[in-house]
C-alpha positions, 0 to 999 in steps of 0.5 A: 156570117148568117147562113144567108150572109153573103158579101158581095165581091168587087163589084159584083160584076167582074173577078180580077185576074188571079182572084176567085169568088170564095164561098162566103162571096157572091157576084150579083144574083144574076150572075149568080143564078146564072153559074147556078144553072151551070152546076145544074147542068153539071150534074145532069147526066151523071145525076139522072144517069144512075135512076136511069140504069137502076129503074129508081124513080128520076124525079125522086132521085132528082127531089133528094139530090137538091134536098142533100145539097141544102143539108150539106150546105147547112151542116158545113156551114156555107164554107165548103161549095159542093153539089150532092149527086147520084153516086155513080158506085151505087150503080152496080149493087143497086143492079145486083140487088135489083131482083129484091125490089126498089124497097130492098134496094134503098133498104141498102141506100138508107143503112149505108147513109146511117153507116157514112154518118157514123164515119163522119161522126168518128172523124170529126171527134179523132181526125182524118188519120182514123180512116187512113188506119182502116183503109188504106190505099191499097184496099181502098183502090181495091174495092173501088176498082171491083164496084167498077169493073163488077158491071161490065158484063151489064154495059156490054150486054146493053151495047150487043142489043143495040151495037150501032147505037151504041157504037155512036154514043160511046163515040160521041162521049169519047170525042166530046171528054178527050177533043172538047174544051171546057164545059164541052168536056165536062158535059161529054157523057151527056152530050154523048147520051143526047147525041145517042139519043137523036141518032137512035129517034132518027134510025127507028131505035126508039121505043114506039110507046116514047112520045105517047109516055112523055105525052101522058105524063103530067106537067106538074106532080109530086114525086114517087116515094117508096118505103125501105125494106131492109134485106141482109143480102142487099145490105150487105151488096150495098154497104162496099159503096161506103169505101167509095164515097168516103173517097170522094168526100175527102178527095173532095175537101181537098180539091177544093182546099186547093183551089181556094187556098184554104185548109179545109180539113176541118171540114171532113167529118163535116162533109161525110156526116152531110153526105150520109145524112143526105144519102140516109134520106134519099134511101128513106123515101127512094131516091138513090145515094149520094155523093160531092161531085166532081164535074162541079168542081169543074164548073168552079175551076172554070169560072173561078166562083167558090160562092156556096150561093150559086150553089142553093139556086142549083139545089133549089133548081133540082128540086123545082124540076122533081115536081114535073113528071114530064121531066122525068118521063122523057128522062126514061125514053133513053134507049138501051144502046145509048145506056150501054155506050154511056156505061162503057165509059162509066163502069171503066172510069170507076175502076180506073178510079181506084187504080188512081188511087193506087197510083196517087198514093204510090201503093207498092206492088212488089209487096205481096200483101198489096199484090195477093190482096188486090188480085183475090179480090178483083177477081171475086169482084169482076167474076161476080163471085156468088155463095149462099151463107145461110138464107143470104146470096153475097155476091162478088161486091161484098166476098171482094170487099169484105175479103180485102178488108178482113184479110189484108189486115191479116196477111200485112201482120203475117209478113211482118211477123213471118216473111220479113223474119225469113227475109231477115236470116239469109 
């Protein structure tokens, strides 16, 4: 099959009960375009929220989200449907390194993408088992959890700035996510942000200059680009995100394998290479790092359409929107309270994802190695332990992640050689 050689599924109009539209198939083009637009809507809330929270150019992030998706589809040879949107995991380190400026921030994104690319090459050559050996679930779960929980004070600070607006936003997100069905549930964060935004406008909590900012923005224009700068402290605080990106990419491959009833494990290395290249490209010009999107898995599950053609439509749509500055200006009028309500959920979800990794892999916390290593890493991350090494200041995410990656195998070896030996005497 050529890169654009999709075969039409059935009559191109309907899907029979129990059938699915495979990655190499498509429905009629009007239906494919409609489904592609659904993918754009599904990724909007999360992808645009990341630059909004970190101060990155929205249009630039959107551009590299679309370009990254195209790279992913090409590198995986149209066999693995996915949209690459902004990764929530970058919010914490980008916020932590905000004082260094956007050049240093995207420098961290750039380096993280390069390392992910290298990991993808290793996995493609050696197989997924190399990741399981270096980063067991006890370690990955701890790092993912501390990345999310590290930013808890930032979320509560935004809530305190506009508590009523934040409360309305938070309740709206929870109701849409829990009580909503289908796409309402999948778009819970976006729905909550819109409701909170409207409530802020009606109650006078919107920045008075918001309307003027939108009005002055041009309809057509180029995204804003930046050049990366490489600061060791910014890079070291960003690199732990690598763990999340690896987990998300592997999870995406597994999820699509299950839904399409195909063994796609052989594409794990390609997926990591593609995401690494997309993240490097974004970091090279001012966009936020990318990852495979669970929101779009929801669209596939609901529609039974796994056609990569729909993702080409979604990517093209994102690229077109990136050249509309008025759209970016609109996004930046989101009030502080709305961001606070949304991040109360988002940061917590990242933390809970780490716990889910422990649960799914049945990590045994009766084992003192798992228990103590995770405990210390979490406290370093949540308490944002900040210590200076020479001229470099390392914060909680870096200390917690580096500590458990280095400390876990040492503790495990000590436990096996000494601890179990002592137990055998009794």
